[in-house]
Structure formats: C-alpha cells, structure tokens
N, CA, C and O atoms as a MOPAC input file, in Angstrom:
PM7 MOZYME 1SCF
protein

 N    -22.44400 1    -8.37400 1    -7.19100 1
 C    -21.13800 1    -7.93200 1    -7.61800 1
 C    -20.10300 1    -9.27800 1    -7.04800 1
 O    -19.97400 1    -9.76300 1    -5.92400 1
 N    -19.67200 1    -9.49900 1    -7.93100 1
 C    -18.43900 1   -10.71500 1    -7.49800 1
 C    -17.22900 1   -10.03800 1    -7.61600 1
 O    -16.75900 1    -9.33300 1    -8.50900 1
 N    -16.82500 1   -10.40100 1    -6.53000 1
 C    -15.08800 1   -10.52800 1    -6.13900 1
 C    -14.58800 1   -11.42900 1    -6.27900 1
 O    -15.22700 1   -12.47200 1    -6.14000 1
 N    -13.02800 1   -11.47300 1    -6.66700 1
 C    -11.70300 1   -12.70300 1    -6.40300 1
 C    -11.25300 1   -11.94100 1    -5.60300 1
 O    -10.96500 1   -10.74600 1    -5.67700 1
 N    -11.16500 1   -13.01600 1    -4.43400 1
 C    -10.61400 1   -12.07700 1    -3.21000 1
 C     -9.46000 1   -13.05200 1    -3.13400 1
 O     -9.52400 1   -14.21200 1    -3.54000 1
 N     -8.10500 1   -12.32800 1    -2.42800 1
 C     -7.80200 1   -13.06000 1    -2.01400 1
 C     -6.71000 1   -12.35800 1    -0.39300 1
 O     -5.98800 1   -11.38700 1    -0.16700 1
 N     -7.33100 1   -13.87100 1     0.54700 1
 C     -7.34600 1   -12.96200 1     1.76300 1
 C     -6.06400 1   -13.60600 1     2.55300 1
 O     -5.84900 1   -14.81600 1     2.61700 1
 N     -5.12900 1   -12.43900 1     3.22800 1
 C     -3.80400 1   -12.62400 1     3.70100 1
 C     -4.30200 1   -12.24700 1     5.07800 1
 O     -4.64600 1   -11.10200 1     5.37200 1
 N     -4.32700 1   -13.62100 1     6.17800 1
 C     -4.27700 1   -13.21000 1     7.47100 1
 C     -3.15000 1   -13.22400 1     8.09900 1
 O     -2.11500 1   -13.61000 1     7.55500 1
 N     -3.21600 1   -12.72900 1     9.54600 1
 C     -1.85000 1   -12.05900 1    10.48200 1
 C     -1.69200 1   -11.08700 1     9.57500 1
 O     -0.75900 1   -11.23300 1     8.78500 1
 N     -2.47100 1    -9.97800 1     9.47000 1
 C     -2.28500 1    -8.78800 1     9.30000 1
 C     -1.74700 1    -7.90500 1    10.39000 1
 O     -1.77200 1    -8.32600 1    11.54700 1
 N     -1.36000 1    -6.95800 1    10.17200 1
 C     -1.24300 1    -5.80500 1    11.35400 1
 C     -2.88400 1    -5.02400 1    11.47400 1
 O     -3.48500 1    -4.90800 1    12.54200 1
 N     -3.39200 1    -4.55800 1    10.16700 1
 C     -4.83200 1    -3.94500 1    10.55600 1
 C     -5.55000 1    -4.35800 1     9.32800 1
 O     -5.01500 1    -4.41300 1     8.22000 1
 N     -6.99900 1    -4.69600 1     9.61700 1
 C     -7.67700 1    -5.15600 1     8.02900 1
 C     -8.13600 1    -3.64800 1     7.30400 1
 O     -8.56500 1    -2.56000 1     7.68800 1
 N     -7.80700 1    -4.23100 1     6.16500 1
 C     -7.97200 1    -3.52200 1     4.86100 1
 C     -7.72100 1    -4.12300 1     3.96000 1
 O     -6.83200 1    -4.97400 1     3.95000 1
 N     -8.71800 1    -3.71400 1     2.61000 1
 C     -8.78900 1    -4.14200 1     1.14000 1
 C     -7.87300 1    -3.34000 1     0.45900 1
 O     -7.74100 1    -2.12200 1     0.58000 1
 N     -7.17300 1    -4.18800 1    -0.35100 1
 C     -6.44100 1    -3.47600 1    -1.31500 1
 C     -7.02400 1    -4.20300 1    -2.86100 1
 O     -7.17800 1    -5.39100 1    -3.14400 1
 N     -7.23900 1    -3.07900 1    -3.60800 1
 C     -7.58700 1    -3.44400 1    -5.04400 1
 C     -6.26700 1    -4.22500 1    -5.96500 1
 O     -5.27300 1    -3.51500 1    -6.11400 1
 N     -6.24400 1    -4.87500 1    -6.24700 1
 C     -5.14500 1    -5.30200 1    -7.40900 1
 C     -5.43800 1    -5.69700 1    -8.66700 1
 O     -6.48500 1    -6.31300 1    -8.86900 1
 N     -4.54400 1    -5.39900 1    -9.72100 1
 C     -5.38900 1    -6.14300 1   -10.68400 1
 C     -5.81500 1    -7.51800 1   -10.88300 1
 O     -5.07300 1    -8.48300 1   -10.70000 1
 N     -7.51900 1    -7.61500 1   -11.41500 1
 C     -7.80300 1    -8.54900 1   -11.47300 1
 C     -8.48500 1    -9.43900 1   -10.58800 1
 O     -9.04900 1   -10.49800 1   -10.86500 1
 N     -8.32900 1    -8.74000 1    -9.23900 1
 C     -9.08800 1    -9.18900 1    -7.83100 1
 C     -8.17100 1    -8.60700 1    -6.82500 1
 O     -6.96600 1    -8.45500 1    -7.02300 1
 N     -8.99800 1    -8.18300 1    -5.38000 1
 C     -9.13300 1    -7.85000 1    -4.53200 1
 C     -8.21000 1    -8.59000 1    -3.20500 1
 O     -8.56400 1    -9.65700 1    -2.70500 1
 N     -7.10300 1    -7.89700 1    -2.79200 1
 C     -6.41200 1    -8.47200 1    -1.43100 1
 C     -7.10800 1    -7.48500 1     0.01700 1
 O     -7.13800 1    -6.30500 1     0.36500 1
 N     -7.68900 1    -9.06600 1     0.62000 1
 C     -7.79700 1    -8.58200 1     1.88000 1
 C     -7.12900 1    -8.90800 1     2.80000 1
 O     -7.12500 1   -10.13900 1     2.79300 1
 N     -6.30000 1    -8.38800 1     3.95300 1
 C     -6.13200 1    -8.06800 1     4.89100 1
 C     -6.40200 1    -8.21600 1     6.21200 1
 O     -6.85200 1    -7.25600 1     6.83900 1
 N     -6.15700 1    -9.49200 1     6.85700 1
 C     -7.18600 1    -9.98500 1     8.08500 1
 C     -6.40200 1    -9.56100 1     9.68100 1
 O     -5.55600 1   -10.44300 1     9.83000 1
 N     -6.35900 1    -8.94100 1    10.46900 1
 C     -5.92100 1    -9.25100 1    11.55100 1
 C     -5.84100 1   -10.63600 1    11.92800 1
 O     -4.69600 1   -10.95800 1    12.24400 1
 N     -6.81400 1   -11.69200 1    12.00500 1
 C     -6.46400 1   -12.72100 1    12.28500 1
 C     -5.81700 1   -14.07400 1    11.85500 1
 O     -5.70900 1   -14.59200 1    10.74300 1
 N     -5.37800 1   -14.52200 1    13.23300 1
 C     -4.59100 1   -15.78500 1    13.14600 1
 C     -4.24400 1   -16.61300 1    11.95900 1
 O     -5.24800 1   -16.71600 1    11.25400 1
 N     -3.19900 1   -17.26000 1    11.44400 1
 C     -3.45100 1   -18.38200 1    10.51600 1
 C     -4.10000 1   -19.20400 1    10.66200 1
 O     -4.25600 1   -19.40100 1    11.86700 1
 N     -4.72300 1   -19.99700 1     9.95100 1
 C     -5.17800 1   -21.24700 1    10.36200 1
 C     -6.67900 1   -21.35700 1    11.38700 1
 O     -7.22900 1   -22.37300 1    11.81300 1
 N     -7.00900 1   -20.10200 1    11.54700 1
 C     -8.15000 1   -19.87900 1    12.64600 1
 C     -8.99100 1   -20.16700 1    11.91100 1
 O     -8.92700 1   -19.77800 1    10.74500 1
 N    -10.07400 1   -20.96300 1    12.37500 1
 C    -11.26800 1   -21.82500 1    11.63300 1
 C    -12.77500 1   -20.61800 1    11.31300 1
 O    -13.87400 1   -20.78500 1    10.78400 1
 N    -12.07700 1   -19.41500 1    11.95600 1
 C    -13.43500 1   -18.27300 1    12.35000 1
 C    -12.70000 1   -17.59400 1    10.79600 1
 O    -13.55500 1   -16.81800 1    10.37000 1
 N    -11.73600 1   -17.59400 1    10.02600 1
 C    -11.29900 1   -16.92800 1     8.62200 1
 C    -12.63400 1   -16.16700 1     7.75900 1
 O    -12.71200 1   -14.95700 1     7.54400 1
 N    -13.33500 1   -16.89100 1     7.46500 1
 C    -14.52300 1   -16.90400 1     6.45700 1
 C    -15.41900 1   -15.78100 1     7.44700 1
 O    -15.77100 1   -14.69400 1     6.98900 1
 N    -15.69400 1   -16.16100 1     8.70000 1
 C    -16.77800 1   -14.79200 1     9.37800 1
 C    -15.64200 1   -13.81200 1     9.56900 1
 O    -15.84900 1   -12.72800 1     9.02400 1
 N    -14.57000 1   -13.92200 1    10.16900 1
 C    -13.97500 1   -12.36600 1     9.35700 1
 C    -13.86300 1   -11.93500 1     8.50400 1
 O    -14.07100 1   -10.72200 1     8.49600 1
 N    -13.52500 1   -12.49900 1     7.40000 1
 C    -14.09800 1   -12.11400 1     6.10200 1
 C    -15.39500 1   -11.44900 1     5.83100 1
 O    -15.49800 1   -10.26800 1     5.49700 1
 N    -16.43600 1   -12.32600 1     6.00400 1
 C    -17.80400 1   -11.69600 1     5.70900 1
 C    -18.17200 1   -10.06200 1     6.71400 1
 O    -18.87300 1    -9.07400 1     6.49300 1
 N    -17.31200 1   -10.47300 1     7.79000 1
 C    -17.91500 1    -9.17800 1     8.56500 1
 C    -16.71600 1    -7.78900 1     7.93900 1
 O    -16.97000 1    -6.59400 1     7.79000 1
 N    -15.64600 1    -8.40200 1     7.72900 1
 C    -15.26400 1    -7.06000 1     7.48700 1
 C    -15.51600 1    -6.26100 1     5.58000 1
 O    -15.38600 1    -5.15900 1     5.04800 1
 N    -15.93000 1    -7.67700 1     5.17400 1
 C    -17.06000 1    -6.93300 1     3.61000 1
 C    -17.78300 1    -6.24100 1     3.97200 1
 O    -17.78600 1    -5.10000 1     3.51200 1
 N    -18.59500 1    -6.57900 1     4.83000 1
 C    -20.19100 1    -6.28400 1     4.86400 1
 C    -19.88900 1    -5.04600 1     5.16600 1
 O    -20.25800 1    -4.28000 1     4.27500 1
 N    -19.12900 1    -4.28200 1     6.46400 1
 C    -18.32500 1    -3.19400 1     6.89500 1
 C    -17.77600 1    -2.41400 1     6.00600 1
 O    -18.10100 1    -1.23100 1     6.11100 1
 N    -16.95800 1    -2.71500 1     5.05300 1
 C    -16.23800 1    -2.23900 1     4.29400 1
 C    -17.75600 1    -1.50400 1     3.55700 1
 O    -18.06100 1    -0.31700 1     3.68000 1
 N    -18.61700 1    -2.62000 1     2.73900 1
 C    -19.51800 1    -2.38300 1     1.58500 1
 C    -20.67500 1    -1.68300 1     2.30900 1
 O    -21.62700 1    -1.33800 1     1.60800 1
 N    -20.71600 1    -1.40900 1     3.74300 1
 C    -22.13200 1    -1.27000 1     4.36400 1
 C    -23.39000 1    -1.63400 1     4.12800 1
 O    -24.36000 1    -0.89900 1     3.94000 1
 N    -23.31700 1    -3.24700 1     4.15100 1
 C    -24.37200 1    -3.89000 1     3.83900 1
 C    -24.28700 1    -4.81000 1     5.22500 1
 O    -23.33000 1    -4.86000 1     5.99800 1
 N    -25.68300 1    -5.59800 1     5.33500 1
 C    -25.78100 1    -6.74800 1     6.53200 1
 C    -24.83700 1    -7.94900 1     5.95600 1
 O    -24.76500 1    -8.25700 1     4.76600 1
 N    -23.97600 1    -8.69900 1     7.25500 1
 C    -23.79400 1    -9.78800 1     6.72400 1
 C    -24.32300 1   -10.93100 1     6.38000 1
 O    -23.73000 1   -12.00700 1     6.30400 1
 N    -25.53400 1   -10.70200 1     6.15100 1
 C    -26.17600 1   -11.58600 1     5.36500 1
 C    -26.24600 1   -11.68100 1     3.62600 1
 O    -26.81800 1   -12.44700 1     2.85200 1
 N    -25.63000 1   -10.85500 1     3.50700 1
 C    -25.63900 1    -9.96000 1     2.44200 1
 C    -24.39100 1   -10.38200 1     1.49400 1
 O    -24.30300 1   -10.12200 1     0.29400 1
 N    -23.50200 1   -11.04400 1     2.23000 1
 C    -22.13100 1   -11.84200 1     1.75300 1
 C    -22.07800 1   -13.46300 1     1.61900 1
 O    -22.15000 1   -14.24700 1     2.56500 1
 N    -21.98100 1   -13.69800 1     0.66800 1
 C    -21.74700 1   -15.37100 1     0.53400 1
 C    -20.31700 1   -15.36200 1    -0.32900 1
 O    -19.83000 1   -14.64800 1    -1.20600 1
 N    -19.85900 1   -16.72600 1     0.52000 1
 C    -18.69200 1   -17.11600 1    -0.01200 1
 C    -19.09700 1   -17.98900 1    -0.96200 1
 O    -19.91100 1   -18.83400 1    -0.59000 1
 N    -18.44200 1   -18.02800 1    -3.05900 1
 C    -19.18300 1   -18.50700 1    -3.76500 1
 C    -18.56200 1   -20.04900 1    -3.85300 1
 O    -19.15600 1   -21.12700 1    -3.87700 1
 N    -16.66500 1   -19.64100 1    -3.90600 1
 C    -16.31400 1   -21.05700 1    -3.79500 1
 C    -14.64200 1   -20.84800 1    -2.93500 1
 O    -14.55100 1   -19.76000 1    -2.36600 1
 N    -13.75300 1   -21.50100 1    -2.84900 1
 C    -12.73700 1   -21.10000 1    -2.28800 1
 C    -12.65200 1   -21.48100 1    -0.65300 1
 O    -11.57900 1   -21.19900 1    -0.11900 1
 N    -13.74100 1   -22.12800 1     0.23300 1
 C    -14.27600 1   -21.84100 1     1.78200 1
 C    -13.15500 1   -22.14800 1     2.32000 1
 O    -12.88100 1   -21.56600 1     3.37000 1
 N    -12.21400 1   -23.10900 1     1.78800 1
 C    -11.04900 1   -23.86700 1     2.64800 1
 C     -9.48100 1   -23.07500 1     2.24500 1
 O     -8.41800 1   -23.03600 1     2.86300 1
 N     -9.94300 1   -22.45000 1     0.82300 1
 C     -8.50100 1   -21.75200 1     0.15900 1
 C     -8.45000 1   -20.37500 1     0.53900 1
 O     -9.33500 1   -19.64300 1     0.98100 1
 N     -7.34900 1   -20.18100 1     0.30600 1
 C     -7.38000 1   -18.42100 1     0.48400 1
 C     -7.83200 1   -17.78700 1    -0.52200 1
 O     -8.41700 1   -16.73800 1    -0.25200 1
 N     -7.74700 1   -18.09700 1    -1.66500 1
 C     -8.22000 1   -17.61600 1    -2.92200 1
 C     -9.61800 1   -17.75300 1    -2.95300 1
 O     -9.91300 1   -18.92500 1    -2.72100 1
 N    -10.90600 1   -16.82000 1    -3.20400 1
 C    -12.44400 1   -16.80100 1    -2.97600 1
 C    -12.79100 1   -16.30900 1    -4.10600 1
 O    -12.14000 1   -15.68300 1    -4.94300 1
 N    -14.08300 1   -16.70200 1    -4.06800 1
 C    -14.95400 1   -15.85300 1    -5.14100 1
 C    -16.14300 1   -15.31700 1    -3.91800 1
 O    -16.60900 1   -15.82900 1    -2.90000 1
 N    -16.28300 1   -14.33000 1    -4.46200 1
 C    -17.23500 1   -13.70300 1    -2.79900 1
 C    -18.33200 1   -12.85800 1    -3.65600 1
 O    -17.85400 1   -12.17200 1    -4.55900 1
 N    -19.60900 1   -12.82700 1    -3.50100 1
 C    -20.94700 1   -12.74000 1    -4.02000 1
 C    -21.68400 1   -11.26500 1    -2.47100 1
 O    -22.16700 1   -11.44500 1    -1.35400 1
 N    -21.45400 1   -10.30000 1    -3.08200 1
 C    -22.18000 1    -9.29600 1    -2.64000 1
 C    -23.07000 1    -8.40500 1    -2.80300 1
 O    -22.83600 1    -7.27500 1    -3.23100 1
 N    -24.31300 1    -8.89100 1    -2.43500 1
 C    -25.52600 1    -7.93500 1    -2.57700 1
 C    -25.98500 1    -6.45200 1    -2.47500 1
 O    -24.94300 1    -5.98000 1    -2.01900 1
 N    -26.28500 1    -6.07800 1    -2.51500 1
 C    -26.73400 1    -4.64100 1    -2.15100 1
 C    -28.71200 1    -4.76800 1    -1.83900 1
 O    -29.27000 1    -4.43100 1    -0.79400 1
 N    -29.16700 1    -5.14800 1    -2.66600 1
 C    -30.80500 1    -5.41500 1    -2.52800 1
 C    -31.22900 1    -6.04300 1    -1.68900 1
 O    -32.44400 1    -6.22600 1    -1.60900 1

C-alpha cells in the first residue's frame, strides 16, 4: 500500500488523519529534528500493526510531503 503523507511535527499528540487524496500525520517530535523520519516510521508501524522494516519512505525524505510504502507481507 502506498500513502501520500504530509507530516506535521510539534503536535500535542501523535495521530493520523485521512484527508482528501492524502494522509496527514501529526507527530510530537520538534520541528527540524533529524529523527523525524524515524518517528514517522515508528508511528506508522504501530498504526498499521507491522514491523518497522515494512515501512519505506519512497520520496520526500527531506520534505514534509512524502510517499510512503507499507508492506503487509
């Protein structure tokens, strides 16, 4: 499964909100933290009940908008 994700750091709670055409992930991690992608992968793995190695950021590693692949198998 592929997701268009927009990451919003510095939120009060970690949560996933489905919007038209993409998902928005709110993370409590501070803005400009170098571990934002790791926090995103950890959150998505927990949300979809898969191991962290099943989540891959395909594009947008340095940007807020990312294309993410989630493998179930």
